[in-house]
Steps between C-alpha positions, in 0.01 A plus 500: 500500500692230328426355158345199677237731650377588152367147451245550776173673424455843654354476847147633518208457736295191431138566430193276524532411131845348553461131431631226722732391217646854478551505877672161489721613212603811696567286807719263296692796355553643848620164629741468206632849572547404864712201396710727275551753778594230749762368254639852448512558876681170552755593232554840665546339840770273357682775308814623675479858620806692615393754759743766615481577870635802676437871494664703229600203286401497137273220386631257245326455165325196649379712791362757260321228307354362821374845598346544156320166536323600822195669335445200272523266797253712694257481207541121483432479872174694455400265217584195711292626791205572273520156338532333838186675628314393186612139548374510857164626372486223240541241774207632702200277449252736665509767225248502218605585146395866528663540840818333375514723193453813712760385755752441220430841348545659842851349520613628158703820511379803309669525161 
């Protein structure tokens, strides 16, 4: 988790007492986080990476850094997929508030 992740509230199941305003605030926070992650992904896509090809060759320092970045990128990909699924749910007009809340909770990964 990066320092940016600490600004988000801990993810927890919504319950019937969760107000519409609280749900909307959480949705806005998730959308803001999605924008941040998209910007980070774009920056990573544009960053030069020197890959070393060939068996038995040692990787350069850049190659080692790229390999070390893989787990963080995989985590970002999971977050992006989760946020995308939530955005799709938010655009469905046929879901009531309770159904929408439950569908969102079902998309959130266990912490």
